[in-house]
ROPA-987891 format. One record per atom (N, C-alpha, C): x negated, y negated, z; residue in three letters. Coordinates in steps of 0.02 Angstrom, whole numbers, padded with zeros to 5 digits, always signed. Example, Ala and Ser with C-alpha at 12.3 -4.5 7.8 and 13.67 -1.06 7.14 Angstrom:
2
-00660+00284+00390ALA -00615+00225+00390ALA -00660+00165+00390ALA -00642+00112+00354SER -00684+00053+00357SER -00645-00002+00394SER 
//
This chain:
376
-00044+00057+00000UNK +00001+00008-00011UNK -00054-00043-00009UNK -00094-00054+00043UNK -00145-00123+00061UNK -00180-00128-00018UNK -00191-00086-00050UNK -00225-00093-00116UNK -00162-00120-00168UNK -00106-00104-00160UNK -00066-00144-00211UNK -00059-00208-00204UNK -00055-00216-00137UNK -00051-00281-00127UNK -00120-00332-00145UNK -00159-00295-00137UNK -00226-00336-00154UNK -00228-00348-00233UNK -00205-00296-00278UNK -00209-00294-00344UNK -00156-00337-00377UNK -00095-00341-00326UNK -00051-00409-00364UNK -00078-00473-00338UNK -00104-00485-00280UNK -00145-00544-00269UNK -00168-00575-00318UNK -00214-00510-00339UNK -00281-00521-00392UNK -00251-00557-00463UNK -00186-00517-00467UNK -00169-00517-00533UNK -00124-00597-00530UNK -00096-00605-00496UNK -00058-00686-00475UNK -00122-00740-00472UNK -00174-00709-00448UNK -00230-00771-00453UNK -00265-00785-00507UNK -00283-00728-00546UNK -00310-00712-00633UNK -00254-00771-00665UNK -00183-00753-00671UNK -00147-00769-00695UNK -00144-00869-00689UNK -00150-00884-00632UNK -00145-00941-00614UNK -00196-00976-00639UNK -00257-00957-00643UNK -00310-00973-00678UNK -00315-00981-00761UNK -00275-00940-00786UNK -00276-00933-00870UNK -00229-00975-00887UNK -00163-00995-00845UNK -00128-01042-00847UNK -00114-01102-00811UNK -00158-01149-00847UNK -00135-01213-00802UNK -00065-01250-00791UNK -00061-01298-00736UNK +00008-01308-00747UNK +00036-01345-00786UNK +00101-01329-00803UNK +00135-01385-00850UNK +00190-01415-00820UNK +00221-01462-00849UNK +00280-01488-00849UNK +00326-01489-00903UNK +00398-01506-00885UNK +00449-01478-00936UNK +00471-01552-00958UNK +00494-01565-01020UNK +00533-01609-01032UNK +00599-01590-01078UNK +00650-01584-01057UNK +00698-01548-01080UNK +00784-01580-01088UNK +00816-01576-01114UNK +00891-01599-01106UNK +00922-01584-01184UNK +00969-01652-01193UNK +01018-01643-01245UNK +01017-01701-01271UNK +01026-01706-01356UNK +01032-01774-01387UNK +01085-01758-01430UNK +01140-01798-01410UNK +01196-01787-01460UNK +01189-01800-01521UNK +01232-01787-01586UNK +01238-01811-01630UNK +01172-01813-01684UNK +01130-01758-01673UNK +01067-01768-01701UNK +01043-01698-01753UNK +01101-01667-01751UNK +01107-01615-01799UNK +01054-01618-01853UNK +01001-01568-01864UNK +00972-01569-01920UNK +00917-01625-01909UNK +00919-01660-01870UNK +00848-01699-01859UNK +00799-01687-01823UNK +00742-01690-01841UNK +00672-01675-01808UNK +00655-01718-01750UNK +00647-01685-01692UNK +00619-01724-01632UNK +00554-01708-01611UNK +00512-01765-01604UNK +00441-01744-01591UNK +00418-01776-01533UNK +00383-01744-01489UNK +00358-01758-01424UNK +00282-01764-01413UNK +00267-01835-01412UNK +00202-01859-01408UNK +00171-01865-01357UNK +00105-01881-01358UNK +00066-01904-01299UNK +00020-01960-01320UNK +00033-02017-01291UNK +00024-02093-01296UNK -00039-02111-01282UNK -00098-02098-01325UNK -00184-02112-01287UNK -00192-02194-01289UNK -00245-02187-01287UNK -00274-02270-01281UNK -00279-02287-01334UNK -00308-02251-01370UNK -00333-02261-01442UNK -00282-02245-01472UNK -00277-02178-01490UNK -00235-02148-01536UNK -00169-02100-01510UNK -00112-02082-01536UNK -00064-02037-01509UNK -00059-01971-01529UNK -00058-01923-01507UNK -00070-01861-01526UNK +00018-01811-01518UNK +00020-01759-01571UNK +00077-01748-01590UNK +00076-01674-01524UNK +00111-01672-01484UNK +00107-01599-01438UNK +00162-01547-01462UNK +00216-01559-01484UNK +00265-01509-01516UNK +00345-01555-01546UNK +00369-01523-01580UNK +00412-01535-01628UNK +00480-01500-01626UNK +00530-01502-01634UNK +00599-01454-01636UNK +00645-01481-01693UNK +00664-01450-01712UNK +00737-01468-01765UNK +00797-01447-01737UNK +00829-01509-01714UNK +00874-01500-01663UNK +00954-01475-01715UNK +00984-01436-01679UNK +01053-01408-01702UNK +01118-01436-01676UNK +01171-01410-01677UNK +01220-01461-01672UNK +01236-01470-01592UNK +01204-01428-01551UNK +01201-01430-01476UNK +01161-01484-01448UNK +01115-01509-01489UNK +01071-01545-01483UNK +01002-01526-01417UNK +01010-01475-01393UNK +00973-01445-01328UNK +00893-01444-01355UNK +00850-01476-01323UNK +00779-01448-01333UNK +00738-01441-01263UNK +00678-01404-01269UNK +00634-01390-01216UNK +00565-01403-01247UNK +00517-01448-01202UNK +00446-01463-01211UNK +00402-01436-01158UNK +00360-01404-01161UNK +00319-01396-01105UNK +00236-01420-01129UNK +00211-01453-01073UNK +00137-01471-01091UNK +00093-01461-01022UNK +00039-01473-01023UNK +00005-01475-00972UNK +00008-01537-00925UNK +00014-01537-00860UNK +00008-01587-00810UNK -00068-01623-00832UNK -00040-01682-00845UNK -00112-01727-00837UNK -00160-01741-00776UNK -00227-01739-00800UNK -00253-01752-00728UNK -00220-01807-00708UNK -00244-01867-00748UNK -00218-01935-00729UNK -00146-01967-00743UNK -00127-02003-00724UNK -00054-02029-00739UNK -00049-02041-00827UNK -00002-02022-00852UNK -00016-02036-00931UNK +00042-02063-00951UNK +00053-02079-01019UNK +00125-02105-01053UNK +00123-02051-01110UNK +00199-02031-01122UNK +00217-01982-01171UNK +00286-02014-01187UNK +00292-01971-01261UNK +00360-02000-01304UNK +00401-01962-01323UNK +00458-01970-01334UNK +00496-01914-01374UNK +00536-01980-01442UNK +00523-01949-01520UNK +00517-01988-01567UNK +00573-01951-01607UNK +00622-01981-01621UNK +00687-01958-01668UNK +00690-02045-01716UNK +00667-02008-01788UNK +00673-02050-01833UNK +00638-02127-01793UNK +00662-02176-01825UNK +00627-02245-01789UNK +00631-02253-01717UNK +00672-02207-01686UNK +00666-02226-01600UNK +00624-02184-01553UNK +00609-02223-01512UNK +00566-02193-01467UNK +00582-02195-01388UNK +00569-02159-01346UNK +00590-02153-01282UNK +00524-02134-01254UNK +00486-02182-01214UNK +00431-02198-01183UNK +00443-02141-01106UNK +00403-02115-01078UNK +00402-02060-01022UNK +00325-02069-00998UNK +00340-02069-00926UNK +00268-02056-00893UNK +00269-02004-00848UNK +00216-01959-00835UNK +00213-01918-00807UNK +00152-01914-00761UNK +00134-01873-00696UNK +00084-01880-00667UNK +00060-01809-00636UNK +00015-01796-00604UNK +00007-01727-00567UNK +00058-01694-00528UNK +00116-01733-00506UNK +00170-01720-00463UNK +00241-01703-00504UNK +00231-01706-00576UNK +00278-01712-00618UNK +00303-01643-00638UNK +00383-01617-00625UNK +00377-01539-00651UNK +00422-01537-00698UNK +00489-01587-00691UNK +00534-01582-00755UNK +00575-01640-00764UNK +00581-01680-00829UNK +00597-01733-00843UNK +00663-01702-00891UNK +00721-01734-00859UNK +00780-01715-00908UNK +00788-01780-00925UNK +00826-01765-00999UNK +00845-01816-01057UNK +00932-01795-01072UNK +00954-01846-01063UNK +01035-01847-01095UNK +01048-01920-01134UNK +01060-01880-01206UNK +01058-01971-01241UNK +01097-01934-01303UNK +01107-02003-01337UNK +01134-02004-01397UNK +01088-02006-01465UNK +01082-01988-01543UNK +01030-02007-01582UNK +01043-02083-01602UNK +01103-02101-01593UNK +01107-02170-01628UNK +01082-02231-01568UNK +01059-02209-01527UNK +01026-02267-01458UNK +00991-02210-01415UNK +00938-02194-01430UNK +00904-02140-01383UNK +00878-02183-01319UNK +00869-02253-01319UNK +00833-02295-01280UNK +00885-02292-01214UNK +00936-02271-01238UNK +01001-02281-01176UNK +00996-02218-01142UNK +00968-02165-01154UNK +00973-02109-01140UNK +00947-02097-01061UNK +00992-02052-01026UNK +00989-02049-00947UNK +00944-02008-00942UNK +00882-02037-00900UNK +00822-01990-00876UNK +00841-01966-00799UNK +00818-01906-00784UNK +00806-01889-00724UNK +00749-01853-00711UNK +00729-01852-00645UNK +00657-01834-00629UNK +00597-01861-00640UNK +00611-01927-00669UNK +00538-01957-00658UNK +00566-02052-00645UNK +00551-02071-00601UNK +00559-02135-00564UNK +00531-02197-00618UNK +00484-02175-00632UNK +00420-02213-00669UNK +00455-02213-00750UNK +00481-02151-00775UNK +00490-02162-00847UNK +00577-02208-00845UNK +00612-02202-00801UNK +00659-02246-00800UNK +00645-02321-00780UNK +00584-02339-00746UNK +00575-02405-00741UNK +00545-02439-00808UNK +00515-02377-00836UNK +00484-02396-00900UNK +00541-02407-00949UNK +00593-02364-00951UNK +00644-02392-01009UNK +00672-02444-00981UNK +00688-02470-00921UNK +00713-02532-00903UNK +00664-02602-00940UNK +00612-02583-00930UNK +00563-02628-00970UNK +00561-02646-01033UNK +00576-02589-01074UNK +00582-02583-01157UNK +00644-02612-01176UNK +00703-02593-01125UNK +00760-02627-01149UNK +00762-02693-01135UNK +00731-02722-01082UNK +00709-02792-01074UNK +00674-02844-01119UNK +00627-02806-01143UNK +00591-02820-01191UNK +00604-02829-01282UNK +00662-02771-01283UNK +00681-02786-01352UNK +00750-02835-01352UNK +00753-02843-01308UNK +00820-02912-01285UNK +00784-02964-01308UNK +00724-02975-01291UNK +00677-03045-01290UNK +00667-03050-01353UNK +00624-02992-01382UNK +00630-02988-01467UNK +00676-03013-01497UNK +00752-02992-01488UNK +00800-03008-01523UNK +00809-03097-01507UNK +00788-03100-01455UNK +00818-03180-01465UNK +00751-03217-01493UNK +00687-03197-01496UNK +00637-03229-01518UNK +00647-03227-01605UNK +00682-03193-01641UNK +00702-03186-01700UNK +00749-03213-01696UNK +00801-03244-01666UNK +00840-03282-01678UNK +00821-03370-01674UNK +00764-03369-01654UNK +00731-03431-01663UNK +00708-03460-01719UNK +00699-03416-01776UNK +00699-03424-01857UNK +00766-03460-01880UNK +00820-03424-01869UNK +00882-03449-01884UNK +00930-03505-01858UNK +00893-03543-01810UNK +00919-03592-01789UNK +00943-03650-01839UNK +00996-03672-01834UNK +01019-03722-01896UNK +01007-03796-01878UNK +00981-03826-01824UNK +00958-03887-01814UNK +00924-03884-01751UNK +00882-03955-01733UNK +00849-03941-01677UNK +00883-03942-01615UNK +00933-03982-01601UNK +00991-03948-01537UNK +01000-03873-01523UNK +01011-03841-01572UNK +01025-03769-01574UNK +00945-03734-01547UNK +00893-03754-01575UNK +00843-03714-01581UNK +00820-03735-01504UNK +00827-03794-01461UNK +00808-03800-01394UNK +00841-03761-01368UNK +00905-03756-01358UNK +00961-03710-01336UNK +00942-03655-01335UNK +00920-03607-01380UNK +00901-03541-01398UNK +00835-03533-01373UNK +00787-03592-01360UNK +00718-03595-01346UNK +00725-03588-01270UNK +00772-03637-01235UNK +00774-03643-01162UNK +00799-03566-01142UNK +00842-03532-01167UNK +00879-03474-01144UNK +00808-03414-01152UNK +00778-03425-01214UNK +00727-03374-01211UNK +00684-03375-01150UNK +00659-03452-01151UNK +00607-03460-01086UNK +00624-03430-01039UNK +00697-03440-01003UNK +00726-03414-00935UNK +00719-03349-00940UNK +00748-03310-01004UNK +00751-03235-00997UNK +00662-03198-00981UNK +00637-03239-01018UNK +00560-03213-01014UNK +00527-03216-00939UNK +00555-03273-00907UNK +00527-03281-00835UNK +00574-03218-00799UNK +00633-03227-00804UNK +00669-03161-00770UNK +00634-03095-00791UNK +00618-03079-00849UNK +00591-03024-00869UNK +00519-03005-00820UNK +00481-03065-00822UNK +00420-03062-00779UNK +00425-03043-00705UNK +00488-03079-00676UNK +00485-03059-00613UNK +00514-02994-00601UNK +00550-02972-00647UNK +00569-02890-00635UNK +00499-02843-00645UNK +00460-02876-00696UNK +00403-02825-00692UNK +00341-02834-00650UNK +00342-02905-00610UNK +00311-02908-00565UNK +00331-02864-00495UNK +00402-02869-00492UNK +00414-02812-00435UNK +00397-02752-00443UNK +00420-02721-00500UNK +00376-02648-00512UNK +00298-02649-00501UNK +00265-02700-00535UNK +00191-02702-00511UNK +00175-02691-00446UNK +00206-02733-00405UNK +00188-02730-00332UNK +00196-02682-00290UNK +00261-02660-00322UNK +00287-02588-00274UNK +00235-02545-00280UNK +00211-02526-00338UNK +00148-02484-00354UNK +00109-02493-00395UNK +00053-02524-00384UNK +00010-02548-00417UNK -00027-02478-00482UNK -00032-02430-00443UNK -00058-02374-00478UNK -00029-02334-00517UNK +00033-02346-00522UNK +00088-02317-00577UNK +00098-02321-00650UNK +00096-02285-00682UNK +00116-02295-00754UNK +00162-02346-00775UNK +00212-02358-00729UNK +00260-02412-00744UNK +00225-02479-00727UNK +00177-02493-00691UNK +00141-02536-00677UNK +00097-02559-00723UNK +00062-02505-00728UNK +00017-02526-00805UNK +00042-02543-00870UNK +00109-02497-00875UNK +00144-02509-00938UNK +00164-02589-00943UNK +00198-02631-00882UNK +00225-02686-00869UNK +00175-02738-00890UNK +00113-02729-00882UNK +00074-02784-00911UNK +00048-02787-00980UNK +00067-02748-01006UNK +00040-02727-01079UNK +00114-02754-01137UNK +00160-02781-01094UNK +00229-02776-01146UNK +00206-02848-01190UNK +00243-02837-01254UNK +00215-02910-01292UNK +00300-02908-01335UNK +00307-02971-01352UNK +00360-03005-01385UNK +00322-03044-01440UNK +00337-03027-01524UNK +00317-03057-01572UNK +00238-03053-01578UNK +00200-03005-01540UNK +00146-02997-01546UNK +00107-03038-01489UNK +00130-03061-01449UNK +00117-03103-01405UNK +00127-03064-01331UNK +00062-03057-01274UNK +00068-03019-01226UNK +00118-03066-01171UNK +00167-03042-01144UNK +00206-03082-01080UNK +00168-03105-01026UNK +00114-03042-01021UNK +00063-03056-00964UNK +00006-03070-00998UNK -00041-03112-00977UNK -00100-03126-01018UNK -00158-03127-00961UNK -00214-03079-00972UNK -00271-03070-00933UNK -00301-03145-00932UNK -00307-03187-00990UNK -00322-03250-00991UNK -00296-03308-00954UNK -00229-03297-00937UNK -00199-03347-00895UNK -00202-03338-00817UNK -00224-03377-00775UNK -00243-03372-00708UNK -00193-03338-00671UNK -00133-03369-00663UNK -00062-03333-00629UNK -00058-03274-00652UNK -00062-03236-00726UNK -00041-03177-00740UNK -00093-03138-00716UNK -00161-03164-00728UNK -00215-03113-00724UNK -00207-03085-00644UNK -00186-03111-00596UNK -00184-03069-00524UNK -00153-03013-00529UNK -00103-03003-00580UNK -00070-02944-00576UNK -00101-02888-00616UNK -00148-02922-00670UNK -00198-02866-00700UNK -00250-02848-00646UNK -00263-02899-00620UNK -00326-02870-00569UNK -00286-02825-00518UNK -00227-02825-00493UNK -00219-02783-00441UNK -00190-02723-00480UNK -00169-02706-00547UNK -00169-02644-00558UNK -00245-02622-00597UNK -00286-02654-00610UNK -00365-02640-00623UNK -00383-02606-00553UNK -00381-02656-00511UNK -00411-02621-00452UNK -00380-02555-00421UNK -00327-02562-00435UNK -00294-02496-00399UNK -00319-02433-00446UNK -00316-02436-00502UNK -00332-02380-00566UNK -00407-02361-00532UNK -00457-02424-00520UNK -00529-02429-00528UNK -00546-02378-00463UNK -00491-02390-00406UNK -00516-02366-00352UNK -00486-02290-00334UNK -00427-02271-00359UNK -00394-02214-00356UNK -00418-02175-00424UNK -00439-02193-00474UNK -00453-02169-00539UNK -00516-02194-00571UNK -00568-02193-00535UNK -00625-02229-00576UNK -00650-02198-00633UNK -00641-02127-00656UNK -00667-02090-00708UNK -00619-02095-00754UNK -00565-02132-00761UNK -00498-02125-00803UNK -00524-02169-00847UNK -00510-02160-00918UNK -00527-02200-00976UNK -00474-02275-00985UNK -00412-02258-00949UNK -00369-02316-00936UNK -00407-02371-00899UNK -00418-02341-00838UNK -00440-02382-00767UNK -00509-02424-00815UNK -00561-02400-00843UNK -00626-02417-00875UNK -00593-02473-00909UNK -00544-02464-00972UNK -00510-02501-01005UNK -00500-02566-00989UNK -00465-02557-00942UNK -00418-02619-00899UNK -00467-02657-00860UNK -00510-02625-00810UNK -00573-02660-00771UNK -00600-02717-00826UNK -00620-02683-00889UNK -00657-02694-00932UNK -00629-02766-00957UNK -00560-02751-00974UNK -00525-02820-00982UNK -00512-02869-00947UNK -00504-02859-00891UNK -00497-02916-00820UNK -00567-02952-00816UNK -00630-02901-00831UNK -00699-02941-00805UNK -00694-02992-00884UNK -00685-02964-00936UNK -00692-03022-00993UNK -00665-03073-01001UNK -00583-03062-00959UNK -00548-03140-00962UNK -00591-03184-00913UNK -00600-03141-00844UNK -00649-03187-00797UNK -00709-03221-00815UNK -00765-03185-00857UNK -00811-03218-00889UNK -00789-03260-00931UNK -00737-03257-00985UNK -00714-03298-01042UNK -00693-03361-01002UNK -00660-03361-00932UNK -00643-03425-00909UNK -00700-03457-00886UNK -00754-03409-00864UNK -00813-03456-00834UNK -00837-03497-00889UNK -00863-03459-00953UNK -00887-03487-01008UNK -00852-03558-01032UNK -00789-03546-01026UNK -00755-03611-01043UNK -00746-03669-00989UNK -00756-03653-00932UNK -00771-03698-00898UNK -00837-03737-00911UNK -00888-03704-00918UNK -00956-03711-00927UNK -00968-03767-00990UNK -00923-03730-01032UNK -00929-03779-01110UNK -00893-03834-01092UNK -00840-03831-01064UNK -00784-03908-01055UNK -00844-03943-01011UNK -00891-03930-00964UNK -00926-03967-00924UNK -00988-04004-00956UNK -00997-03954-01018UNK -01045-04003-01064UNK -01026-04040-01115UNK -00953-04017-01123UNK -00925-04067-01169UNK -00898-04144-01137UNK -00895-04132-01093UNK -00884-04184-01044UNK -00942-04230-01030UNK -00996-04204-01014UNK -01052-04234-01034UNK -01064-04272-01078UNK -01058-04244-01149UNK -01070-04272-01224UNK -01019-04320-01214UNK -00965-04327-01198UNK -00924-04384-01203UNK -00937-04439-01164UNK -00952-04419-01102UNK -00949-04478-01043UNK -01030-04495-01014UNK -01077-04466-01065UNK -01137-04481-01030UNK -01191-04487-01077UNK -01237-04526-01074UNK -01292-04506-01125UNK -01358-04503-01091UNK -01350-04478-01029UNK -01415-04457-00992UNK -01454-04394-01009UNK -01429-04350-01038UNK -01449-04277-01052UNK -01442-04230-00999UNK -01412-04255-00939UNK -01420-04203-00898UNK -01344-04221-00857UNK -01315-04174-00825UNK -01238-04153-00800UNK -01244-04200-00720UNK -01218-04244-00707UNK -01225-04288-00639UNK -01213-04228-00578UNK -01243-04249-00527UNK -01214-04214-00465UNK -01205-04269-00414UNK -01159-04251-00370UNK -01138-04315-00326UNK -01131-04250-00247UNK -01189-04250-00193UNK -01160-04194-00141UNK -01195-04224-00083UNK -01186-04216-00040UNK -01201-04254+00024UNK -01270-04209+00064UNK -01302-04242+00111UNK -01358-04218+00139UNK -01342-04207+00197UNK -01393-04178+00246UNK -01379-04153+00294UNK -01350-04205+00362UNK -01349-04265+00327UNK -01323-04319+00385UNK -01259-04346+00357UNK -01222-04309+00287UNK -01160-04325+00269UNK -01168-04388+00214UNK -01227-04406+00194UNK -01229-04468+00150UNK -01230-04434+00087UNK -01196-04475+00036UNK -01187-04458-00036UNK -01242-04453-00071UNK -01290-04419-00120UNK -01325-04452-00152UNK -01308-04417-00234UNK -01329-04472-00269UNK -01307-04456-00356UNK -01375-04433-00384UNK -01357-04379-00432UNK -01427-04367-00459UNK -01447-04426-00509UNK -01401-04461-00546UNK -01404-04514-00584UNK -01448-04575-00549UNK -01434-04587-00480UNK -01461-04649-00457UNK -01531-04637-00453UNK -01577-04575-00490UNK -01637-04555-00484UNK -01677-04577-00564UNK -01605-04606-00610UNK -01616-04616-00680UNK -01682-04661-00702UNK -01742-04644-00720UNK -01802-04696-00753UNK -01853-04674-00706UNK -01838-04616-00693UNK -01899-04569-00648UNK -01893-04517-00666UNK -01956-04468-00657UNK -01976-04401-00673UNK -01934-04367-00617UNK -01890-04322-00631UNK -01864-04286-00579UNK -01862-04204-00570UNK -01865-04175-00523UNK -01852-04106-00517UNK -01795-04086-00495UNK -01742-04043-00528UNK -01691-04021-00506UNK -01693-03960-00473UNK -01697-03937-00420UNK -01715-03881-00377UNK -01652-03831-00362UNK -01632-03780-00372UNK -01577-03757-00352UNK -01612-03674-00311UNK -01602-03691-00247UNK -01634-03630-00186UNK -01602-03612-00134UNK -01620-03576-00090UNK -01588-03547-00034UNK -01650-03552+00019UNK -01632-03584+00082UNK -01672-03574+00133UNK -01668-03503+00182UNK -01602-03472+00158UNK -01588-03403+00189UNK -01640-03352+00161UNK -01672-03373+00098UNK -01708-03318+00074UNK -01783-03305+00111UNK -01811-03248+00117UNK -01873-03235+00153UNK -01921-03263+00122UNK -01924-03258+00042UNK -01986-03309+00030UNK -01969-03388+00023UNK -01931-03405+00054UNK -01941-03488+00052UNK -01969-03508+00095UNK -02007-03500+00131UNK -02054-03533+00192UNK -02125-03547+00120UNK -02146-03481+00106UNK -02183-03507+00036UNK -02177-03553-00013UNK -02112-03544-00039UNK -02091-03579-00079UNK -02076-03643-00060UNK -02055-03669-00029UNK -02071-03730+00014UNK -02124-03771+00000UNK -02173-03746+00040UNK -02251-03771+00025UNK -02270-03773-00033UNK -02264-03726-00082UNK -02271-03739-00159UNK -02242-03804-00183UNK -02173-03819-00166UNK -02142-03875-00181UNK -02158-03953-00164UNK -02183-03935-00096UNK -02213-03993-00053UNK -02287-04007-00080UNK -02326-03954-00119UNK -02379-03967-00132UNK -02373-03999-00203UNK -02324-04007-00234UNK -02300-04036-00310UNK -02299-04098-00291UNK -02240-04109-00245UNK -02216-04185-00209UNK -02280-04219-00193UNK -02322-04184-00149UNK -02368-04238-00143UNK -02417-04258-00182UNK -02432-04227-00235UNK -02471-04241-00290UNK -02454-04280-00334UNK -02389-04278-00350UNK -02341-04310-00402UNK -02294-04368-00382UNK -02270-04367-00322UNK -02247-04428-00301UNK -02281-04514-00292UNK -02337-04498-00284UNK -02354-04572-00288UNK -02348-04605-00359UNK -02345-04558-00420UNK -02338-04569-00489UNK -02251-04572-00520UNK -02218-04568-00455UNK -02139-04584-00456UNK -02098-04517-00453UNK -02126-04456-00437UNK -02089-04410-00450UNK -02041-04399-00397UNK -01986-04380-00404UNK -01921-04364-00350UNK -01913-04291-00372UNK -01870-04280-00305UNK -01841-04199-00298UNK -01784-04187-00282UNK -01733-04173-00316UNK -01654-04175-00294UNK -01648-04091-00287UNK -01656-04082-00213UNK -01643-04016-00204UNK -01576-03993-00188UNK -01541-03931-00210UNK -01473-03924-00199UNK -01479-03842-00182UNK -01461-03841-00120UNK -01457-03800-00072UNK -01394-03748-00090UNK -01400-03693-00095UNK -01348-03644-00101UNK -01332-03602-00044UNK -01343-03616+00013UNK -01360-03588+00084UNK -01273-03567+00091UNK -01269-03528+00138UNK -01201-03529+00153UNK -01202-03536+00235UNK -01255-03527+00279UNK -01268-03543+00343UNK -01281-03623+00336UNK -01246-03672+00362UNK -01251-03755+00341UNK -01302-03754+00405UNK -01284-03729+00478UNK -01347-03762+00535UNK -01414-03749+00510UNK -01418-03672+00478UNK -01482-03660+00452UNK -01496-03697+00410UNK -01478-03717+00343UNK -01485-03778+00305UNK -01519-03831+00349UNK -01468-03854+00381UNK -01478-03935+00417UNK -01547-03931+00442UNK -01564-03877+00490UNK -01613-03860+00513UNK -01679-03853+00479UNK -01685-03826+00429UNK -01741-03820+00373UNK -01747-03883+00338UNK -01708-03917+00317UNK -01710-03987+00272UNK -01733-04033+00321UNK -01731-04053+00384UNK -01742-04085+00437UNK -01798-04135+00423UNK -01851-04110+00398UNK -01921-04148+00390UNK -01942-04150+00306UNK -01909-04133+00270UNK -01932-04130+00202UNK -01922-04191+00174UNK -01960-04241+00144UNK -01969-04287+00122UNK -01928-04318+00048UNK -01888-04265+00017UNK -01852-04288-00040UNK -01790-04272-00033UNK -01751-04275-00084UNK -01667-04273-00065UNK -01653-04198-00054UNK -01617-04208-00021UNK -01578-04118-00004UNK -01516-04120-00001UNK -01466-04088-00030UNK -01406-04092-00020UNK -01394-04024-00033UNK -01324-03992-00007UNK -01293-03935-00003UNK -01236-03943-00051UNK -01228-03880-00096UNK -01184-03861-00132UNK -01129-03797-00098UNK -01096-03799-00066UNK -01052-03747-00025UNK -01018-03714-00081UNK -00974-03740-00123UNK -00938-03720-00184UNK -00977-03679-00227UNK -01047-03694-00237UNK -01075-03662-00291UNK -01054-03704-00374UNK -01024-03754-00366UNK -00978-03777-00426UNK -01039-03814-00475UNK -01089-03839-00444UNK -01147-03873-00493UNK -01183-03812-00508UNK -01179-03767-00477UNK -01241-03701-00500UNK -01201-03669-00558UNK -01139-03683-00565UNK -01101-03656-00601UNK -01104-03682-00676UNK -01101-03752-00665UNK -01117-03807-00728UNK -01177-03797-00752UNK -01230-03780-00704UNK -01300-03785-00741UNK -01312-03704-00755UNK -01269-03677-00740UNK -01265-03601-00784UNK -01331-03567-00736UNK -01342-03586-00669UNK -01381-03539-00620UNK -01367-03479-00611UNK -01410-03421-00640UNK -01404-03359-00625UNK -01435-03322-00563UNK -01485-03349-00557UNK -01537-03322-00493UNK -01579-03404-00464UNK -01592-03393-00407UNK -01626-03433-00359UNK -01700-03410-00352UNK -01743-03455-00349UNK -01730-03522-00358UNK -01744-03541-00447UNK -01713-03589-00478UNK -01702-03603-00529UNK -01714-03695-00529UNK -01760-03705-00568UNK -01779-03771-00575UNK -01771-03813-00642UNK -01778-03884-00653UNK -01754-03912-00701UNK -01808-03967-00712UNK -01832-03988-00755UNK -01882-04048-00750UNK -01841-04104-00805UNK -01831-04155-00783UNK -01811-04206-00821UNK -01859-04263-00809UNK -01868-04299-00879UNK -01919-04340-00891UNK -01902-04415-00875UNK -01933-04455-00886UNK -01895-04545-00859UNK -01843-04563-00905UNK -01846-04533-00961UNK -01786-04548-01013UNK -01712-04496-00991UNK -01721-04473-00935UNK -01656-04434-00910UNK -01647-04363-00968UNK -01711-04338-01003UNK -01683-04276-01031UNK -01707-04227-01000UNK -01669-04179-01010UNK -01703-04104-00972UNK -01732-04069-01028UNK -01816-04077-00992UNK -01873-04054-01039UNK -01901-03981-01020UNK -01856-03939-00964UNK -01888-03882-00949UNK -01840-03857-00901UNK -01834-03779-00921UNK -01800-03747-00870UNK -01850-03684-00829UNK -01851-03674-00767UNK -01888-03619-00738UNK -01857-03582-00687UNK -01876-03531-00679UNK -01866-03475-00628UNK -01928-03465-00589UNK -01991-03483-00603UNK -02052-03480-00570UNK -02089-03552-00565UNK -02098-03569-00494UNK -02126-03629-00480UNK -02191-03662-00517UNK -02220-03598-00513UNK -02290-03607-00540UNK -02302-03623-00618UNK -02253-03599-00664UNK -02238-03625-00738UNK -02215-03684-00738UNK -02186-03716-00679UNK -02150-03781-00683UNK -02208-03827-00670UNK -02260-03802-00625UNK -02326-03836-00617UNK -02369-03860-00660UNK -02372-03807-00696UNK -02411-03808-00752UNK -02381-03860-00804UNK -02313-03876-00799UNK -02284-03905-00871UNK -02255-03975-00849UNK -02288-03974-00794UNK -02262-04053-00756UNK -02269-04113-00795UNK -02330-04108-00821UNK -02332-04179-00873UNK -02279-04182-00934UNK -02250-04146-00932UNK -02198-04167-00996UNK -02150-04209-00965UNK -02144-04220-00896UNK -02089-04271-00863UNK -02122-04351-00860UNK -02173-04361-00877UNK -02210-04417-00869UNK -02217-04458-00948UNK 
//
């Protein structure tokens, strides 16, 4: 008896290993006699056909496929109609009951996320219909009325989508929500500061719980690209403002010293200047400060000035460190000036000549020392 139990236990184990878990999508689509229903998996780059069936008069169908390692998107396709479904490792069976003439209104059971995606798609299709109507407005008054209604409905859709996102940021319905489009335009844009917080929330959840998933990596890269693009835009705007409002060749800085007194970089115009971005919290700063002092002692009789911008987080440490320094020492708590000057590491130094032109940028103070004559 014991041998039989061991044999059957081994047989069950081997069968489970050779037959990975599957989930089922089954149901009925009325009025689809003779039509082919396709079951597809929606990939990040391309879709793949999993199965298909030619429906008969009763409209019954059953599809089975492997349970996904990560949450994923699937769809039923009937002619030009689509029903988008979501499945994850907990999905066992999704039941569909619908009509061939309007697949989107089908009843879905067994998958809350699929129901949420269906709700999103219904709303987006309605928005697309309203967007299309904008082209047929007969006069400006009618156009404005249609547009105002459209904008109200877009905001209503986004509120619904935000609720879904915040309910479970690592769900496929949250993922699906941030990618919805109307007339080729995303309703949520990672390049919009307000919208990006929702992209970031979903990206963080996916990266945290599913770091190796291709959708997680793609979403994370999209958010990072948007952030970098914004920073690049800010930097370009700063330089543009400089070109429009200043002929000095450098972007002006105005920050407070350790006593709270404001100092403008532009107040040093007409003199050779070293702009120094550094931190006193660094272990190497003592040696660095001595090197900077040697340059100052040697060239200050010829008019050299130093405008030192500290990026220290510890205000008290900075105040103590700069107490006896003979040049202008200010602190940029926000890091804004470092962003404007595109400072990627510290120390970073700029050499400005008497005419106000930036003639050198350095990350090694010894290179600046060897090049100092360019400022005179």
